[in-house]
N, C-alpha and C positions, 0 to 999 in steps of 0.2 A: 784852073784845074786844081783839084784838091791834092795837097802834098801828102806823101806817105809818111807816117810817124813811126812805123815799125822798123825801117832800115837801120837807123842808128842803134837800136837795141840789139839787132842781130850782129852788127859789127862789134859792139861792145862785148857780146858773148864770145865771139871768135877770138878776139884779142886776148881776153882773159884766159881762155884755154891754152893758147900758145905761150902766154907768159908763164903759166904754171908748169908747162912741159919743159921749158928751158932752164928752170931753177934747179940748182944743184941740191942734192939731198943734204940734210943737216942732221947732225947728231943732237942728242939731248943737251950737250954742253953748249951748242951753238943756237939754242932756241931763241934767244933775244935777237941775234943777227938775222935768223930766218924770218922772224916776225917783221923786222924792219924791212927786209927785202920784199916781203909780200905786200906790205903797206905801200912801198914805192911803186911796185908793179901795178897795184890797183890804181894808185893815183895817176900813173902814166897812162894806163888804159883808159881811165875816165877822161883825161885830157884829149887823148886821141879820138875818143868817140865824139867829144864835143866839137873838135876841129872838123871831123868828118861830117857831122851833122850840119855845121855852119857852112862848110864848103858845098854841101848838097842843097843848101837853102832850107833844110828842115828845122824843126823846133825840138828843143831838148825837153824830154819828158821828165818832169819832176816826180819822183816816186815818194810817196808819203811813207814815213817810217812805219814799220810794222807795229801794230798795237796789240797788246795781249787781249785775248778773248775775255769779255766781262761776263761773269756769271752772277746775276743779281741774287741777293739774299732772299730767302723765302719770306713772304709777308707774315708777320707775327700777329695772330688774332688771339686776344685774351680769352681764356675759357670763361664761360658765364658763371657767375657766382651761384652757388647752390642755395638759392633762396626759395623758401616755401611760398606757395601761392596763398595769398591772404583773401579769404572770402568774407565780405562784409556781413555782419549779423543781420538776420531777417527782422524786420520791424515787428514788434509785438502788437497783435490785433486780436480781437475776439475770435476771428476765424482760425488763428493759429493756436489759441490758448485751449487747454483741455477744458471741456465743459463739465464742471462739478455741479451736478443737478442738486445734490443735497444742500450745497451752500446757496444756490439760487432759491431753493424752496424756503430756506430759513429767512431770506430777505424779501419774501413776497408781500405784496399789498393785497389784503383780503377784506372784502366787504360782506357783512353778515346780517341777515334778517332771520331772527328766531323768535317766534311768538309764544314763549313760555313765561313771560313776565307775570301773567295773571294766574300762574299755577305754582305757588311757592313750594308745594310738596313734590313737584317734579323737577329733577335736576336738568338744567339746559345742556343737552348732550353736545351740541356744536360748540358752545362756549367752553365747556370743560375739555373737550377734545383739543381745540385750538390752543388753550392754555397749557395743556400737557406736552405740546409739540415744540415748545421753546422757540417760537419765532422771534427773530431780532433783526433790526436793521431796516425792516419794512414798516408798513402801516397796517395795523389791524383795527378795523372799525366795526363794532358790534352795535347795531341800531336797535336791538331787541325787536319789539313789535311796532316801532315808530316808523310808519310808512313815509312820512314827510322827511325824516332824517335820511332814510334809505334813498329816497329820490334825489335829495340834494347832494348826497355823497356820490351817487351814481353819475350825476351830471357835473361833478366837480372836475378840476384839472388833474386829479390823481389818476394815474394809469393803473387800474385795478388788474391784478393777475387772476384773481379768483373771486367770483360772486357766489355766495351761498344763500339759498332761500329754504328755510325749514319751516314751512307753513303747516304746522301740525294741528293747531287747535282752532284756527279760523279760516274763513274763505276770503279775507280782506285783500290778500295779495293777488291782484288780477289786473286786467286792463292794461293801462299804460306802464305798469310796473314790469310786465313781461316784454313790452316794447323796448324798454331800456336794456333788458337782459339780451334781447335779440341783437341790438347794436353792439353790445359787449362781445357777444359770440362772433359776430362778423369781423370784429377787430382782433380776433385771435385769442380772446380771453377764455378762461375755464369757468365752468358753472356746475353747481350741484343743486338739484331741485328735489325737495321732498314735498309732495303734494298728494292729497288723498281725494280731492274734489274735482278731478278732471271731467267727470260726467256733467259738471255744471259750467265749465269754462273751455272745454276742448275746442269748440268752434269759435272762440274769441281770440284775444290777442296772443294767447299762447300757441295758437295753431301754427304760425310760421316756424316757431322753435321746434315743435313736434315733427313737422314736415322735414325740416332741415336735418333733424336727428335721424329720422327714418322710423319713427313709431307713431302709433295713433291709439286713441281710446278704443278699447275692446268692449268692456262692460263694467258695470258697477259691481262692487264686492261688499256685500252686506253681512252683518253679524248681529244676531239677537242675543238675549241673555241666556237662552238655552242652547248655546252653541257647542259643537263638538270641537275641542281644541285641535285635534288632528286634521280637521278639515281646513284649518288655517295655518298649517305648517308650511314653511317655505323651503323649496329645494333648489340646490345649485344646478343650473342647466348647463353651465360651461365651467367645470371644476378647474380647468387649467387657466382660467382668466386671471391675470395679475391683480385684478381688483380684489380677489379673494385671498391673496397670499403675500402681499407686500405693503407694509412691513409686518403685517400680522396674518397668520393662517387662521381663517375664521370659519367656524362651523355655521351651517345654515340655521336661521331662527326657526327651529322646528316645533316649538311649543309656545303658544302665546300666553301672556298674562295681561289681558287687555285693560287698558285705561279708558278706551273709547268703545262705545257700543253703537249699534244701529248701522253705522257706516264704517266698515273695516278698511276701506281704501278703494282703489281702482285696479283694473287689469288692463294690460297693454297687449298690443299685437304689432308685428312688424309692418311697416308701411312699404310703399312701392319705391321710395327713394332713400337717400341717406345710407349710413353704414352701421346702423344700430345692431347690437347683439343683445339678446335677452340673456342676462346672467342668472337671474333668479325668477322662479315662477311657482305656481301652486300645483302643477302637475309635472311629474318627472319626464313624461314622454311627450310633452308639448313644448317644442322649441321655438315656435313662431307666434304663439298666443298664450293667454293666461299668464302673462309676465307681470312681475312687480318690481323688477330691477333691471335697468338697461344701461348700456354704455354706448356712446356714439361720438361723432365728430373727431375721429382719430383719437378717442379717449379723453378729449377735453371736456366732455359732458357726461354726467351721471344723473339719471332720474330714478327716484324711488317713489313708489305709489302706495306704500304701507306706512303706518305710523310707527316711528322708532320706539316710543314708550310702551307699545303693546308687546314688546319682547324684552328678554333679559338684557340688562345693562352690560354685563360682561361679554355679551356677543355683539350687541349693536354698537357700543362705543368703539371697540377696535375696528369694526367695519367702517365707521365714519372716518377714523384715522386713515384707513386704506383709500377711501374716497378722495380725501384731501391730497394725500400723497400721489395718487395715480393721476388725478386730473392736472395737478401742477406739473408733474413730470412730463406729461404729454404736451402741456402748454409750452414748456421750455424747449422740448425736443422738436416741436412742429412749427413754432412761431419764430420768425427771424428776429 
């Protein structure tokens, strides 16, 4: 049978109350005597309780001394340092660099065919224009009228940015020469073509270039010695086109001083494909045919079908500077 453990505690409490009730009152001067008497009474009470518990066969409960309540200190967390977030710099690439078209143009690689070598009285317009534009850092190769040199340079390892063909005096530039230019165009290069004999080669190797551009041969343009100058004036069909205003604002070649007779050039019309725009023509109200100056291939190509030396130098030479500037600009803007 399980023994009761609370009976000794009750007896201890009763004896302590009786002991306190029979103690005489003490004055402040008898404080030490009173404390002694209390201590003896408590000791006697404790012995009595133990004797009672033993006699009753119970166990004495050992009371653990009372412990003060422990209040833990709050956990201290250091405030984070006020450190600025450091962002690593972005790697410099061509994609993040500002595109300075003017600087790129200056360092261009340009291959030129201009067949004026046999005419010492006529200044080579392309050569003089390129020289005046202060190119540096790239490669400028003028093969004059040497077809073999042009062919070898076109097939060389040089990555040409612009190819210029100013075939003003002869019809020698044809056939495979235009095939090489077509490959150059497909690789993102810029081209300027001055040709007056489309009526003789339009269905040959130049045909893919014309088709890709979006123009085609319309009709031959003849001039005899009894010509009316105003019948050979050129008009701007798209006056807002940048080809006519940057870097030079150019007036139309409105009055010819011909060097060449019988054949004045060729007239163009827009084809069914491509993105060609007729910029100049011989009739102000005809925007899709009777053209002599066109731009196409996102501006990377210019084709002129009149002879430069038939018009005043101070008009045609700034126009050629615009051709070169515009085609190279569009080359760098549109080619990765």
